[in-house]
C-alpha positions as CSV (number, residue, x, y, z in Angstrom):
1,M,35.3,10.9,-28.4
2,E,33.0,9.0,-30.9
3,L,30.2,7.5,-28.9
4,S,29.1,5.5,-31.8
5,D,32.2,3.5,-31.1
6,L,30.5,2.7,-27.6
7,D,27.7,0.3,-26.3
8,V,25.8,3.3,-25.6
9,A,22.2,4.1,-26.3
10,E,21.4,7.3,-27.7
11,S,18.0,7.9,-26.1
12,V,16.1,6.1,-23.7
13,L,13.6,4.8,-25.9
14,D,16.0,3.0,-27.6
15,L,15.9,0.6,-24.4
16,I,12.4,-0.4,-25.2
17,G,12.1,-4.1,-25.6
18,E,14.3,-7.0,-25.8
19,T,13.6,-8.0,-22.2
20,P,15.0,-11.0,-20.6
21,M,13.2,-14.5,-19.9
22,V,13.6,-16.5,-16.7
23,Q,12.0,-20.0,-15.5
24,L,10.2,-19.9,-12.6
25,K,11.5,-23.1,-10.8
26,K,10.2,-22.9,-7.4
27,I,6.4,-21.9,-8.4
28,A,6.4,-24.5,-11.1
29,S,8.4,-27.3,-9.2
30,N,5.6,-29.5,-8.9
31,L,4.3,-29.3,-12.2
32,P,5.4,-31.5,-15.4
33,C,6.4,-28.8,-17.6
34,P,8.2,-25.6,-17.4
35,I,6.8,-22.1,-16.8
36,I,9.1,-19.3,-18.4
37,A,8.4,-15.6,-17.5
38,K,8.7,-12.7,-20.0
39,I,10.3,-9.8,-17.7
40,E,8.9,-6.7,-18.9
41,T,10.0,-4.7,-16.3
42,T,13.4,-4.0,-17.8
43,N,11.4,-1.6,-19.8
44,P,12.7,1.9,-19.1
45,G,9.0,2.7,-17.6
46,G,9.0,-0.4,-15.8
47,S,6.4,-2.1,-18.0
48,I,5.3,-3.6,-21.3
49,K,3.2,-0.6,-21.8
50,D,6.5,1.5,-23.0
51,R,6.4,-0.6,-26.4
52,A,2.6,0.3,-27.3
53,A,3.4,4.0,-26.2
54,I,6.6,4.5,-29.1
55,S,4.7,2.7,-31.1
56,M,1.3,5.3,-30.9
57,I,3.2,7.7,-30.5
58,D,5.6,7.3,-33.8
59,A,2.6,6.8,-35.9
60,A,0.6,10.1,-34.6
61,E,3.6,12.0,-35.6
62,K,3.8,10.3,-39.1
63,D,0.3,10.9,-39.4
64,G,0.2,14.5,-38.2
65,L,-2.2,13.7,-35.8
66,L,0.6,14.8,-33.0
67,K,2.1,18.2,-33.7
68,P,5.1,20.0,-32.0
69,G,4.2,21.3,-28.5
70,G,1.5,19.4,-28.4
71,T,-0.5,17.7,-25.2
72,I,-0.9,13.8,-25.0
73,I,-4.3,12.6,-23.2
74,E,-4.9,9.1,-22.0
75,P,-6.9,7.5,-19.6
76,T,-4.6,5.1,-18.1
77,S,-4.3,2.4,-15.5
78,G,-0.6,4.0,-14.7
79,N,1.8,2.0,-16.9
80,T,0.6,3.4,-20.5
81,G,1.1,7.0,-18.9
82,V,4.4,6.2,-17.8
83,G,5.4,4.8,-21.3
84,L,3.9,7.9,-22.5
85,A,5.3,10.5,-20.2
86,I,8.5,8.8,-21.2
87,V,8.5,9.4,-24.9
88,A,6.6,13.2,-24.1
89,A,9.8,13.9,-22.3
90,Q,12.0,13.1,-25.1
91,R,10.4,14.6,-27.6
92,G,9.0,17.8,-26.2
93,Y,5.2,17.1,-25.3
94,K,3.0,17.5,-22.3
95,C,1.0,15.1,-20.8
96,I,-2.6,14.8,-19.0
97,F,-3.2,11.6,-17.9
98,V,-6.8,10.2,-16.4
99,M,-6.7,7.7,-13.5
100,T,-9.5,5.7,-11.6
101,D,-8.9,6.0,-7.9
102,K,-8.4,2.3,-7.6
103,V,-5.1,3.0,-8.8
104,S,-2.3,3.1,-6.4
105,E,-1.1,6.3,-5.3
106,E,2.7,5.1,-6.2
107,K,1.8,5.3,-9.7
108,V,-0.1,8.9,-9.4
109,S,3.3,10.3,-7.8
110,L,5.3,8.4,-10.5
111,L,3.4,10.0,-13.6
112,R,3.7,13.2,-11.6
113,A,7.3,12.8,-11.1
114,Y,7.8,13.2,-14.9
115,G,6.0,16.4,-14.9
116,S,2.6,15.1,-16.0
117,E,-0.8,16.5,-14.9
118,V,-3.2,13.8,-13.2
119,V,-6.8,13.9,-12.9
120,V,-8.3,11.1,-10.9
121,C,-12.0,9.9,-11.5
122,P,-14.1,7.3,-9.3
123,G,-13.4,3.7,-10.8
124,A,-16.8,2.4,-9.6
125,V,-18.8,3.9,-12.5
126,E,-20.6,2.9,-16.0
127,P,-17.8,3.5,-19.0
128,D,-20.4,6.0,-20.3
129,D,-20.9,7.6,-17.0
130,P,-19.7,11.3,-17.2
131,Q,-17.1,10.6,-14.3
132,S,-15.5,7.8,-15.8
133,Y,-12.1,7.9,-16.9
134,Y,-12.8,7.3,-20.1
135,S,-15.5,10.0,-20.3
136,T,-13.2,12.4,-18.5
137,A,-10.3,12.1,-21.2
138,E,-12.7,12.6,-24.0
139,R,-14.2,15.9,-22.5
140,L,-10.2,16.9,-21.8
141,V,-9.2,16.4,-25.2
142,K,-12.3,18.5,-26.6
143,E,-11.2,21.4,-24.1
144,T,-7.5,21.3,-24.8
145,P,-6.3,22.7,-28.1
146,N,-3.6,21.2,-30.1
147,S,-4.3,18.1,-27.8
148,F,-4.0,14.1,-29.0
149,Q,-5.5,11.0,-27.4
150,P,-3.7,7.9,-28.1
151,N,-6.8,6.1,-27.2
152,Q,-4.8,2.6,-26.4
153,Y,-8.5,0.6,-26.6
154,H,-9.0,1.4,-30.0
155,N,-5.4,2.2,-31.3
156,P,-4.3,-0.3,-34.1
157,N,-0.7,0.8,-33.3
158,N,-1.4,-0.8,-29.7
159,P,-1.5,-4.6,-30.9
160,K,1.1,-3.8,-33.7
161,A,3.7,-2.7,-31.3
162,H,3.5,-6.3,-29.9
163,Y,3.0,-8.3,-33.3
164,E,6.4,-6.4,-34.5
165,T,8.3,-6.6,-31.2
166,T,7.4,-8.8,-28.0
167,G,6.1,-11.6,-30.3
168,P,9.0,-12.1,-32.2
169,E,11.1,-12.0,-29.1
170,I,9.4,-14.8,-27.6
171,W,9.8,-17.2,-30.3
172,K,13.5,-16.5,-30.5
173,Q,14.0,-16.8,-27.0
174,T,12.1,-20.2,-27.0
175,N,13.6,-21.4,-30.3
176,G,10.1,-21.9,-31.4
177,Q,9.6,-24.4,-28.5
178,I,6.4,-22.5,-26.7
179,T,3.5,-24.3,-26.9
180,H,1.3,-22.1,-24.7
181,F,1.7,-18.3,-23.8
182,V,-0.9,-16.7,-21.0
183,A,-0.8,-13.4,-20.1
184,G,-3.7,-10.5,-18.9
185,A,-5.7,-8.4,-20.9
186,G,-6.5,-5.1,-20.4
187,T,-6.7,-3.0,-23.8
188,G,-6.3,-6.6,-25.3
189,G,-3.3,-5.1,-27.1
190,T,-0.5,-7.7,-25.9
191,I,-2.3,-10.7,-25.9
192,S,-3.8,-9.9,-29.5
193,G,-0.2,-8.8,-30.8
194,V,1.9,-11.5,-29.6
195,G,-1.2,-14.4,-30.3
196,K,-1.2,-13.2,-33.7
197,F,2.4,-13.6,-34.2
198,L,2.5,-16.6,-32.8
199,K,-0.2,-18.2,-34.4
200,E,1.3,-17.5,-37.7
201,K,4.5,-19.2,-36.9
202,N,2.6,-22.3,-35.5
203,K,-1.3,-22.3,-35.2
204,D,-1.0,-25.2,-32.5
205,I,0.6,-22.5,-29.7
206,Q,-2.3,-21.9,-27.4
207,I,-3.0,-18.5,-26.3
208,V,-4.6,-18.4,-23.0
209,V,-5.8,-14.9,-21.3
210,A,-5.5,-14.9,-17.6
211,D,-8.7,-12.8,-16.3
212,P,-10.0,-11.0,-13.1
213,E,-13.3,-12.8,-12.4
214,N,-15.4,-9.9,-12.9
215,S,-14.0,-8.8,-16.6
216,V,-16.3,-9.0,-19.5
217,F,-13.3,-11.3,-21.4
218,S,-14.0,-14.1,-18.8
219,G,-17.5,-13.4,-19.1
220,G,-18.1,-11.5,-16.0
221,S,-20.4,-8.5,-15.7
222,G,-17.9,-6.0,-15.6
223,R,-18.5,-5.0,-12.0
224,P,-15.1,-3.5,-10.1
225,Y,-12.4,-5.6,-8.8
226,L,-9.2,-4.7,-7.2
227,V,-6.5,-6.1,-9.4
228,E,-5.0,-2.9,-11.5
229,G,-4.4,-3.2,-15.1
230,V,-6.0,-6.4,-16.4
231,G,-9.7,-7.0,-17.2
232,E,-12.4,-4.6,-18.7
233,D,-16.1,-3.9,-18.2
234,F,-16.0,-3.6,-22.3
235,W,-14.8,-4.8,-25.2
236,P,-12.0,-2.8,-26.8
237,T,-11.6,-3.1,-30.6
238,T,-7.8,-3.7,-29.8
239,Y,-8.9,-7.1,-28.1
240,D,-9.0,-9.8,-31.0
241,Q,-10.9,-12.6,-29.8
242,N,-10.2,-14.9,-32.7
243,V,-6.7,-15.6,-31.7
244,V,-7.7,-16.3,-27.9
245,D,-8.2,-20.3,-27.0
246,L,-8.4,-20.2,-23.2
247,T,-10.0,-17.5,-20.8
248,I,-9.2,-18.5,-17.2
249,P,-11.0,-16.2,-14.6
250,I,-8.6,-15.3,-11.5
251,S,-10.1,-13.9,-8.2
252,D,-8.5,-11.0,-6.4
253,A,-7.5,-13.3,-3.7
254,D,-5.4,-15.6,-5.6
255,S,-4.1,-12.6,-8.3
256,F,-2.5,-11.3,-4.7
257,S,-1.8,-14.3,-3.0
258,M,0.2,-15.1,-6.4
259,T,1.9,-12.2,-6.6
260,K,3.4,-12.3,-3.2
261,R,4.4,-15.9,-3.9
262,V,6.4,-15.1,-6.9
263,T,7.8,-12.1,-5.2
264,E,9.2,-14.1,-2.1
265,E,10.0,-17.4,-3.6
266,E,11.6,-16.4,-7.1
267,G,12.8,-13.0,-6.2
268,L,10.9,-11.1,-8.6
269,L,9.1,-8.0,-7.3
270,I,6.1,-8.2,-9.6
271,G,2.7,-6.6,-9.9
272,G,-1.1,-7.6,-9.3
273,S,-1.8,-8.3,-12.9
274,C,1.6,-10.5,-13.0
275,G,0.2,-12.5,-10.1
276,T,-3.0,-13.0,-12.5
277,A,-1.0,-14.1,-15.3
278,V,0.9,-16.5,-13.1
279,A,-1.9,-18.2,-11.5
280,G,-3.3,-18.8,-15.0
281,A,-0.4,-20.4,-16.2
282,L,-0.1,-22.5,-13.4
283,K,-3.7,-23.8,-13.8
284,V,-3.0,-24.6,-17.5
285,A,0.5,-26.3,-16.3
286,E,-1.5,-29.0,-14.4
287,N,-2.8,-30.6,-17.4
288,L,0.2,-30.5,-19.8
289,T,2.9,-32.8,-20.2
290,K,6.9,-32.5,-20.1
291,D,7.2,-31.9,-23.6
292,D,5.3,-28.8,-23.3
293,L,6.2,-25.4,-22.3
294,V,4.2,-22.4,-20.8
295,V,5.7,-19.0,-21.3
296,V,3.9,-16.3,-19.2
297,L,4.5,-12.4,-19.5
298,L,5.1,-10.6,-16.9
299,P,3.8,-7.0,-17.4
300,D,4.8,-4.4,-14.2
301,S,7.0,-4.2,-11.2
302,G,5.4,-4.3,-7.8
303,R,7.0,-1.1,-6.8
304,G,3.8,0.5,-8.0
305,Y,1.8,-1.5,-5.2
306,L,4.0,-1.4,-1.9
307,S,1.4,0.4,-0.2
308,K,-1.5,-2.1,-1.2
309,I,-0.6,-5.7,-2.6
310,F,2.4,-5.7,-0.2
311,N,0.7,-4.0,2.8
312,P,-0.6,-6.3,5.2
313,I,-2.6,-3.2,6.5
314,W,-4.3,-2.7,3.3
315,M,-4.7,-6.4,2.6
316,T,-6.7,-7.4,5.7
317,K,-8.7,-4.3,5.1
318,M,-9.8,-5.5,2.0
319,G,-10.5,-8.5,3.5
320,F,-8.1,-11.3,2.7
321,S,-6.4,-13.4,4.5
322,N,-3.1,-13.1,6.0
323,D,-1.0,-15.4,3.7
324,N,2.2,-13.6,3.8
325,G,4.3,-15.3,6.2
326,D,3.6,-13.6,9.3
327,P,2.5,-15.5,12.3
328,P,-1.3,-16.3,12.4
329,L,-3.5,-13.3,13.3
330,Q,-4.1,-14.1,16.9
331,K,-7.8,-12.1,17.4
332,S,-9.6,-10.2,14.5
333,V,-12.5,-8.4,14.5
334,N,-14.7,-11.7,13.1
335,D,-13.6,-13.3,16.5
336,V,-14.9,-10.4,18.2
337,V,-18.1,-10.7,16.4
338,K,-18.5,-14.5,17.4
339,S,-17.4,-14.1,20.9
340,R,-20.3,-11.8,21.4
341,N,-22.9,-14.4,19.7
342,S,-23.4,-11.7,16.8
343,E,-24.3,-13.1,13.6
344,T,-22.7,-12.3,10.3
345,V,-25.2,-9.8,8.6
346,N,-25.1,-8.4,5.0
347,L,-23.4,-4.9,4.8
348,V,-25.9,-1.9,5.1
349,Y,-24.9,0.3,2.2
350,L,-26.7,2.8,-0.3
351,N,-26.8,2.6,-3.7
352,S,-25.6,5.5,-5.9
353,E,-28.7,5.2,-7.9
354,Q,-31.0,5.6,-4.9
355,T,-33.2,8.8,-4.6
356,T,-32.7,11.3,-1.7
357,S,-35.7,10.2,0.2
358,S,-35.5,6.2,-0.3
359,A,-31.4,6.5,1.0
360,L,-33.4,8.5,4.1
361,K,-35.6,5.9,4.9
362,T,-32.6,3.5,4.7
363,I,-30.6,5.3,7.2
364,E,-33.5,5.6,9.5
365,K,-34.4,2.1,9.7
366,N,-31.2,0.7,10.2
367,G,-30.5,3.4,12.9
368,I,-26.9,4.1,11.2
369,Y,-25.9,7.9,11.0
370,H,-23.3,7.4,7.9
371,L,-23.5,4.8,5.4
372,P,-21.5,3.8,2.7
373,V,-22.3,4.2,-1.2
374,A,-21.7,1.7,-3.4
375,V,-22.7,0.5,-7.1
376,G,-24.0,-2.7,-8.1
377,E,-26.2,-5.5,-6.0
378,M,-24.8,-7.7,-2.8
379,P,-22.5,-9.1,-2.6
380,I,-20.8,-6.1,-3.2
381,S,-16.8,-5.9,-2.9
382,A,-14.6,-2.7,-1.6
383,A,-14.0,-1.9,-5.0
384,E,-17.6,-0.7,-5.6
385,V,-17.6,1.3,-2.9
386,I,-17.7,5.2,-4.2
387,G,-18.1,7.4,-0.9
388,S,-20.3,7.8,1.7
389,V,-23.4,9.6,2.8
390,S,-24.7,11.0,6.4
391,K,-28.0,11.4,7.3
392,E,-27.7,15.4,7.8
393,I,-26.8,15.6,4.0
394,L,-29.9,13.8,3.0
395,I,-32.1,15.7,5.3
396,N,-30.6,19.0,3.6
397,K,-31.4,17.8,0.4
398,L,-34.7,16.2,1.2
399,K,-36.2,19.5,1.5
400,N,-35.6,20.3,-2.1
401,D,-36.2,16.8,-3.4
402,N,-36.5,17.1,-7.6
403,G,-35.7,13.1,-8.1
404,Q,-31.9,13.5,-7.1
405,T,-30.0,10.5,-6.1
406,V,-27.4,9.7,-3.4
407,N,-24.6,9.9,-6.2
408,D,-25.0,13.8,-6.5
409,F,-24.0,14.2,-2.8
410,L,-21.4,12.0,-2.2
411,Q,-18.9,12.7,0.8
412,P,-15.4,10.7,1.0
413,P,-15.7,7.0,1.5
414,L,-15.3,5.6,5.4
415,E,-12.2,4.0,6.0
416,L,-12.4,0.3,5.8
417,V,-11.4,-2.2,8.5
418,G,-11.4,-5.8,7.4
419,V,-12.9,-8.5,9.2
420,G,-10.0,-10.6,9.3
421,E,-8.0,-7.7,10.7
422,N,-5.8,-8.1,14.1
423,I,-7.3,-6.4,16.9
424,S,-4.5,-4.8,18.1
425,N,-4.2,-3.0,14.5
426,V,-7.9,-1.6,14.6
427,V,-7.5,-0.7,18.5
428,K,-4.9,2.0,16.8
429,L,-7.4,3.7,15.6
430,F,-8.9,4.4,19.3
431,D,-5.3,5.4,20.4
432,K,-5.6,7.0,23.8
433,S,-3.4,10.2,23.1
434,E,-5.9,10.8,19.8
435,T,-8.9,10.2,22.2
436,F,-7.4,12.6,24.4
437,K,-7.3,15.1,21.4
438,Q,-10.6,14.7,20.5
439,A,-12.0,15.1,23.7
440,L,-9.7,18.3,24.7
441,K,-11.3,19.4,21.1
442,I,-14.9,18.6,21.7
443,F,-14.8,20.1,25.3
444,L,-13.4,23.3,24.1
445,F,-16.4,23.2,21.5
446,Y,-19.0,22.9,24.5
447,S,-16.6,25.7,26.6
448,L,-17.0,28.0,23.7
449,I,-20.7,27.3,23.5
450,T,-21.2,27.6,27.6
451,L,-19.2,30.8,27.4
452,S,-21.6,32.6,24.8
453,I,-24.8,31.4,26.6
454,F,-23.1,33.0,29.6
455,I,-22.2,36.2,27.9
456,I,-26.0,36.5,26.4
457,L,-27.4,35.8,29.9
458,S,-25.5,38.5,31.4
459,L,-26.2,41.1,29.0
460,F,-29.7,40.6,30.3
461,D,-28.6,41.7,33.8
462,I,-29.0,38.1,35.4
463,R,-26.4,37.6,38.1
464,L,-22.9,36.2,37.3
465,F,-23.4,33.1,39.4
466,N,-26.8,32.4,38.0
467,S,-25.8,33.3,34.5
468,L,-22.9,30.6,34.8
469,N,-25.0,27.8,36.1
470,L,-28.0,28.7,33.6
471,A,-25.6,28.4,30.6
472,M,-24.1,24.8,31.9
473,T,-27.4,23.6,32.8
474,I,-28.8,24.5,29.2
475,I,-26.0,22.5,27.6
476,S,-26.7,19.6,29.8
477,S,-23.3,19.8,31.7
478,G,-24.7,19.6,35.1
479,G,-25.0,23.0,36.4
480,F,-26.9,23.9,39.5
481,L,-28.7,27.1,41.0
482,P,-29.1,28.6,44.6
483,S,-32.6,28.3,44.5
484,N,-35.3,25.7,43.3
485,N,-37.5,28.8,41.9
486,L,-36.7,30.5,38.7
487,S,-38.8,33.4,39.6
488,N,-36.1,34.2,42.0
489,I,-33.5,34.7,39.3
490,L,-35.7,35.7,36.0
491,I,-37.1,39.0,37.0
492,D,-38.5,40.4,34.1
493,S,-39.9,39.3,31.1
494,S,-36.7,39.9,28.8
495,Q,-35.0,37.4,30.9
496,I,-37.6,34.6,30.9
497,I,-37.9,35.0,26.9
498,I,-33.8,34.9,26.3
499,T,-33.7,32.0,28.8
500,A,-36.8,30.1,27.2
501,I,-35.2,30.8,23.8
502,L,-31.9,29.2,25.0
503,L,-33.5,26.2,26.6
504,L,-35.5,25.8,23.3
505,S,-32.2,25.4,21.7
506,S,-31.1,23.1,23.9
507,F,-33.0,20.8,22.0
508,F,-31.2,21.2,18.9
509,L,-27.7,21.5,20.9
510,R,-28.4,18.1,21.3
511,E,-27.9,17.3,17.7
512,I,-24.6,19.2,17.9
513,N,-22.9,16.3,19.5
514,L,-19.8,14.1,18.5
515,Q,-21.9,12.7,15.2
516,T,-22.9,15.9,14.0
517,L,-19.3,17.1,13.9
518,T,-18.6,14.7,11.2
519,T,-20.8,16.2,8.9
520,S,-19.8,18.5,5.9
521,Y,-21.0,21.6,7.4
522,W,-19.1,21.2,10.7
523,S,-16.2,20.2,8.9
524,Q,-15.9,23.3,7.0
525,C,-16.6,25.8,9.9
526,F,-13.7,24.1,11.9
527,A,-11.2,23.1,9.3
528,R,-9.2,26.1,10.0
529,G,-9.7,26.3,14.1
530,P,-9.0,24.3,17.0
531,F,-11.2,21.3,15.9
532,K,-8.9,20.8,12.4
533,D,-9.0,17.2,11.7
534,V,-11.5,16.5,14.4
535,T,-14.0,15.1,12.0
536,R,-12.0,12.9,10.1
537,R,-10.7,11.4,13.5
538,H,-14.0,10.9,15.0
539,E,-15.4,9.0,11.9
540,R,-12.7,6.3,13.1
541,T,-14.6,5.9,16.5
542,S,-18.3,7.1,15.7
543,R,-19.1,4.9,12.7
544,R,-19.6,1.2,12.3
545,L,-16.7,-0.8,11.1
546,E,-17.1,-2.6,7.8
547,G,-15.6,-6.0,6.8
548,W,-15.8,-6.7,3.4
549,E,-15.1,-10.4,3.0
550,H,-18.0,-11.5,5.2
551,Y,-19.8,-7.7,5.3
552,T,-20.3,-7.6,9.0
553,H,-20.8,-4.5,11.2
554,V,-18.9,-4.1,14.4
555,D,-19.6,-1.0,16.4
556,T,-17.4,0.9,18.4
557,N,-18.7,-0.2,21.8
558,L,-18.5,-3.8,20.7
559,L,-14.6,-3.2,19.7
560,V,-13.9,-1.6,22.8
561,A,-15.5,-3.7,24.9
562,A,-13.2,-6.4,23.4
563,L,-10.1,-5.2,24.6
564,N,-9.8,-7.9,27.3
565,Y,-10.8,-10.4,25.0
566,A,-8.0,-9.6,22.6
567,E,-5.1,-9.5,25.5
568,T,-6.2,-13.0,26.9
């Protein structure tokens, strides 16, 4: 059979482009002009980045920059990586992709499903920081033989792909009637390539960028934000400012709210950057007429954001309101704070550039054992939190303080609880079964200490009954003795000395409590024993809860005391 006679593509790469358009009737029902969406999710990789990926690889092969058996290395928020991985699978290349920790787990898993290696870097750092995903990618290129970095932020074949394909498709599909084109900008390839083509066809067409509030494109500082794939903290050379007529800043909250609206009202499962673009398109359309035609580009699907934007638990943890159609939250963490006549206060946190001595002073001043670490100044967002640090870590490092900063001793971030989160959800962190398990582990821990002390005392010929009770007394467990006079129990000097040493050690044992068990030292000590995961689980109950919208602290006792309140 001759397949050439059939309507069948020879390769998945032949399916890139020629994506459909659909009117957003419900979302734009109250607007004077129609809004048409360009659906890029029908590309094989599920996003518009497939177009740039094949364009950049084709050019690299033609120029001899990518040789057979080579390795493609690229920093990406996920979608470009998928596009490159598809091309690599077809042409026999290896892939290493560098991503920030704000990228959803679905995207990481997706890239690994294509056989790619994924390196995750902190997102809340400057672009020139050695830990940034830009710097990490450059380092990997130097270390990897026969490697090639497409460098989508500076590769002219990125906007060229959209000048040659996306722009012409939009012009053809709208019969040249388009008056406004709205899209987000990350690398700037789409907006620059499409914008250039449309301007050449009709200079009056308005090119509009819908941009995250903190992005430099809309005049922001580049501080981290939560929406993925759009906006930047620097100016890529692939971004052509000359074709852009208007830039509209869109908040994370508006982006995510619109993402869910489009999904629920139009039946289009879209990603967060799509929500940014649609929110911008609606703002543009408000002041237009029935003769105008707005085209908004939807770059990817919502399947990569199911654990985030479409997860109410994640949304409330990030401080966003419950606007997904669910019943209103009856009682929230913020309600508890108000019920206790507590005032909303700024979040206490450590700046990543603070010295260890300065950070320790902050911890001691506020009486908080474990603090989040963030970049930037108040008000910070959840996206700017890069980790945490404990008092013990700082004390240990202070002994050899040579000007090192908090950033040098980062521990994993604390789990977030938003002020808008339902009390019933938060209380799950204190589940009775979990509490029992934790209590059992702590009991076993102290029992082992008691047993150890008991054995030591017994070796010094102290009566077993007295040894046991002395051991319990030393660890403050309420032991009792048949005599009020220890001279009747401790007869010789060796018994007195060892008991004195053990009593003195009780001062230090006082530090070995639930809080100390959350340190990295004890975590490593018991990582494989009966105390596995005790540190992670106890953090949920020992630390203060952070609300990222109003920056409120709520401690464990306050939350537990609120149980009766939550049930009323």
